[in-house]
C-alpha positions, 0 to 999 in steps of 0.5 A: 521848240524844235526851230529850223534855221533857213540860212547860214550867215551872220544872223542864221549862227548867231540866233541858232547857237543862242537859241540851242544854248536856251534850250530849243532844238535845232533840228534842221539848217537850211542853205542854197549852199550845200557846202553853208548849210553844212558847216552850220548843221556840223555846228549845232549837229543837226540835219542840213539840206540846201533844197526847200523841197526837202525841209523837215516840216515837224519843227515848231519854227520855222526862222529866214535869216537870210537876205530880203528877196530871199524871204520873199522867194522861199515865202512863195515856195514854202508853205507851213501851214500853221507853224510858227514863220519868222523874219529877222529883217528890219525892213520887211512887213508881217505881209512880206511872209503870211503866204507861208503861214497863218503864223508869222512873228520878227526878230531884229536885232539893233545891233551889228552882228558878226559870225565870227565875234557875235556879242557874248553880252545880252547888250541887244536891243531886239525888236519883235512883231507877230500876227496876232498874241500866241505868236507874240508869245512864241517869239518873245521866247526866242526874243529871251533868248537872245536880249534883255531888251525886247521893243515889241513896235509894228511894223511902220515904227520898226523901218522907222527905226531900221532908218536911224540905224542905218544913219546911226551905224552904217552912215558913220561908219563909212566915214570912219572909212573916210578918216582912214583913208585920208590918214593913210594917204599921210601915213597916220594913224586911225588909231589917234582918232580912237579915243575922239570916238569912243568920247563921242559916244561915251558922251552920247549916254548923258548928252543928246547928239545937238548939244553934243555937236562940235566942229567949225560948221557948228561954229559957222567957221567959214574960213576953215570949212575952205581950207578943208575943201581945198583939201579935199580938191583931189578926193571930189566925192569925199569933198561932196560929202563934206560939203554937204554935211557941213551946210545942213550943220550949218543950217541947223544952227541958223547959220547962211551957207 
């Protein structure tokens, strides 16, 4: 298939290279920033543009790998008739892009993609959807370039999965950041915690999060919790997060707070 990539960031770069490696032709890259479009296009050996009015209209597929707001703006401008237009967002539905084409689809990776260190494997769950069966087959073909785990979900289920992913990945990483800051302030290395973190992730393969839960809040150890809150008294933001999470865990384990 001939493909136009709209975007030049992490997902745009990763998808474009994977599509090209699997025999699809990237005919053009678009980015609002001309330099960014040029840089990605030079890697793919294709044309580029920073103007929506210069988008190549002869391609088979148009991949919107841009921010959610940019997707909406592009779709208001770009009329691609019956060409397949697909977005890569976890929170957008198909109707957000249906004004640009009658044939729409989506591919969302349940994975954190960084263009300077993208995965060299295909163990990347991909959620797909499309406006009709014919488009779904094309979307599935493209998704196979990226993943061996393809899941077809409607937009509502995908949004619920996205919320769960934010808790599992984005929020947990923020908590790692809190741990990092606490240790750094006391001249301790975050590496000390890496075996503990890795062990927790490994155990989740066989245990549910509820079964794996441990710590003072799980035990109802109020005295330890109070000591920790006192230690965090000069960092009120961290203290509030600690208190909120401890209260939630205690409640889940039937301790009064």
